[in-house]
C-alpha positions, 0 to 999 in steps of 0.5 A: 754586442755582435754575436751569432750562433747558428746550427744548420746544414750546408745548402751548398758546397764550400767555396775556397778562395784566395784573398791576397798573397796569404789569406784564404776564405771559405764560403758556404750557404747555411740552411737554418730551420725555423723553430716550430716549422718543418719545411721553412728555413733561413739561408745565411752566407757564412765566411770562415778564414785562414786555417778554419777555411782550409778545414771547412773546404777539406772536410765539409760537403753539402748536407753536412750539419755544422754549428757556427759561432761568429759575428754579423757583417753587412756589406753593400755594392753596386751591380747593374746600376742598382745598390745591393746589400747583404748580411753574412756571418764571419765565423770565429768557430765552425763545429762539424756536427755530422760524422764524416761520410766514411764513418757514417757508411761503416757497417760493423761485422758480427762474429759468427758464433 
């Protein structure tokens, strides 16, 4: 079974790309804290597709907290004569866990009384 669930903060801005005529993919680097460690994190590349990609590109920014459910995918390629390999998460679902910046900055006014 290939299932992964992660909660972390975006370490990069979301990159939206067009693939072919009608496909979109949004990629971002997710920083996931290691259990029991204050400063150590693992960095995982996440790709979201189609409508989820559009939503990520529109509403997410570096530093925002998200939950990601998906599957692992490994890929390899050759670059500068060397074989490269990467493992990434293909997101099935991305949950936005931080409030939007506009909501986070709202300070309620108190009625004079």
